[in-house]
C-alpha positions, 0 to 999 in steps of 0.5 A: 703153804710150804712154798709161801714159807720157803719164799718168806725164809728167802726174803728173810735171808735177803733182808738180813743180808743187804739190810738195805744198805747201799752198796756205795754212797757218795756225797756231792757238793749240794742237794742232788737236783738230778741225775742219769745213767749213760750207756758207758755205765757212767751216772751223770749228777748235778747239784747247784754248784756242780756237775759229777760223773760217777763210776755207777759200779764203784761210785768213784768220781770220774771228774767234777765241773764246777758250773751253775744253774743247771738242770735235768734238761742241760745235759744230753748224751750224743748217741753212739759216741763218748760225748755228752752236751752241756747247756750252761745259761749265765745270762749273755754268756750262754753256751752249749759245751761238747764234753767228753764223758770219761775224762770231762775234758771240753772238746768244743763250745759254741756261744752261737747255740742258747738254750738247752738241748731237748732233743738231737740227731746225730750221723758220726760217719757224715760228722753231723750233729742236728740239735733242737734248742728251746730257750726259757722252757720252765713252767708249772704243771697244768699250765700251757706252755709253748715256745718256738724251737730252734734247729741248729745243724753242726760239725760233730767233730768241731761244733762249727755251725752249717745252718740253723733253722727257727720254727715258724711257730710256737709248739706245745711243750710237755712237764718233765715231771708230773705231781702236786706242789712241785712248783716251777719245772723244766718243759721238754719236748718229749711230746714230739718224736725226735728228728731224724737223719736219713739219706743225708736228710734231716726230718723233723716231726713238730709242725708237722713233717718236714725235710731238710738237705742236712748239710745246706738246710734247704727245705725238700718236703713240708705237710702241716698237721697238729701233732699233739691231737686233743692234748695227748702225747706222741699220738703219731708213730715214730717213722719207719723205713724200708729201702725204698720209702720212708712212712710218716703218719699225720692227720689221719693218713700215713705218707710214703716219702721217696728216700731217693727223691724225697717226694711224697709217692702216696698216702693211705687216707681215712685211717685215724690216729695211727699210733704204731707203725712196722714194716714186714716185707711188702706190708706196712702195719698200723695200729689206729688208736690206743692209749695216751698221756696227757700233756696237762697233768700226765693221766692216760687217756683212750683215743680211737678209732681202735683197730689194726690196718695193713697196707701194701707198700707198693701203691699205699692201698689198704688190704684190711683193716680190723676194727673189733678191738675196744677201749684200751688198745695196746701196742701190738707184736707178732707171735709168728710171721703170720699172726699179730697180737693185740690186747684191749680192755678186756681181751688178747686177740690174734689176727692173721697177718695176711687177711686180717681175720680174728684167729682167736680171742679171750679175756685176759682179765688184767686190769687196765692193760697197757701192752703186750709182749712176747716172751722167750718161750713164745707166750704172750704176756699181758700187763699193766701198772700192778699186774702181768699174765702170761698165755699160750697162743700157739693154739687157743683150744689145745690143752697139751702143755708144753715142758715149760708150761708144765714146770711153770703152771704151779706159779699160778698158786705160789705167788703170795702178793695177790691180795684179795684178787686171785688168778683165773684157773686153768678151768676158767682160761685154758690159755692161762700159763701164770699170773702175778700181781704185786699192788702198789704199796698202802702207805705213803701219799698217793701221787708219789707211790703212784709215780714210783710204781710207774716208774718201776714197771716203765723200767722194763722197756728202756732195753728194747725188751720185746723178744718178738716184734715186727722189726725182728722178723723183717729183713734188714732190721739191723740197718734200721736199728742202726740209724733209729739209734742215732737219735736221742730224746728226754724220754731215755731218761724220763721214760716214766713221764709217758703211758706204758703202752706208748712205751711198749711200742717205741721198746723195739726201738730203743736199740743201743748200736755196736758202732761207737765214734770216739772223740775224747780220752778214748781217741788218744788211748788207741791201745785199749780198742783191740781188747773189745770184740763186738764193738766197731770203734770209729776214731776221728781220723776215720771221719775227718782227717787231723780232727784229733788235733783239731779237737786237742787245740779247740779248747784247752780246759783249765783247772777251774773247768774240770777238777778231780779228773780221775783218768787224766792222774793215773798211770798209763796201765791203769787207764787203759784198763779202766777204759777197757771196762768202760767199753765193755759196759757199752758193749754188754748194753748193746747186748742186753734185753729186758728180762724183768718187770719191777714193782713196787710193792709192800713186801710181806711179813716179815719185812713190813716195809716197801720195796721193789720185786722183779718179775721174770717176764719169761717164767713168772717168778719173783726173781729179784728184790730190791730192799729200799722203801722209799727210792726218790721218784727219779730212781733208776737201774743199771741192768749191766751192773745189777744196781739201782740208783736213788738220791737221798738229799746230798748223797748219790746212793746205788742198792744191790738188785738181789737175785733170788 
């Protein structure tokens, strides 16, 4: 009772201090149609009339471009650079522009590229940019929409086209949003894995798996198979690679593509739907089956067969298979180099990584579990949309508590937001350390509330927050992170469109590389570069000689194109200070990992209102609070500055993420 009173007093204090007032508010020149965060802490927001770049910390406008007809698929950041692509459709004058995120200046434009850039891959050191576009990709949720993607490979430095390829057939696309009475919405390629540039080859994953010479477009290898099994998104795993092979899945098998020759050297067959791949040493681990998102309506559906397989990467032979999992299979993680953890509908299961034998299993009692992760103290955290619980997994029969367990075990009885459902006691499940449940608000339109609640929980997986995974254990992970971070898919901003299992399996790959290639105002302001420790900043002169000059003369933006450009009108000293601040935020993003899982819930009295609670996944404590009752369904957070962003009509607002 005392704990509850203390918690209520703390919440009351927060309410009095914040009173749900925004930290900053900016009025735009029309209704906010879309917005997204970027790696530099700059918020991009669009209206019917203009595109804005806003300092996410202060709400100060960096620049504004007058342009009409943009929507949420019109803006595409180029990873590991200071550039964004803007797809502009003005009928016969459709074009794509490469724009400096920090100044708003257009560095190059191409009228050969028509349509929205929905996915891309970049290799700055090779001056290569591969973009995947689709024309007229709009429709109604629930209807099937198929289009034929077009791939353009360009020089990153000046936008000159090297080659293009139109896919042979239409592919099924996915709505950018789900809900009722939305009318016509943009459709995306979020149900496919983004392209990958590796060893001078471009790999595409739309009509199966195809590779091309990245500079010439000559086709190297192709295998056709249906990507979206039974209308489900991302049923095939994201590719992984080691020193010798690139591993891809499809049609019930895993293929090992020789990185030097481009030839398929072996296939492991009859596996089933291979939804997740990870390499540790000479073993490729494959999760088959799981939970996936229906493209039609955004609901989650199970698809088997459910299990884990281990494959010898040297010859493709299956070392072992575990088929003892049930429906609702989650992602898998490694609790240590010898133990794999998975959860299904009922149980948390530990398998020996060497032989696949079950070490233990016990009930987790998490309703509709969708993910498992390992926190900093080595505990397994199993969760769903409104509940997470932590379990000791080192020794299932041991009842000796660690210091961490002793400090946090009383949280079983401290949390005030369980509703009618209480956690099991230690006597019922000796492995359980803590459990937290925050149900979605009982007031409001169900579909809207459910969408906000899902987005709140999904925020955690934007930061690569799985503390322990196969990619942390395997040697050479840094090289893998560097390459995998040079791809972009709309799921970086539309992450709440997918089920939590898919997000969790991709979370360990959501890296932000510490190498940045700069082409805009930062490349022409070298004085700040020596201020940023921990980032490797590459200027155009490191990529191609005289690129700075070429870019500077490629396009001369007029006042009509760029308005209110802050960095162009302030003095050089303040300009350097501003640039340093944005790159420091970029450095912070490269280091940050998710520590808090947010839940949208009815806050207890005396609030009698809705809000967000952030639970620390390492301790189980309600450690953060956001006192905004009804964020719009596209809200997002920036963990580097501790703010939540939401739109209200023509206003962009930022709310404090309060620490307990």
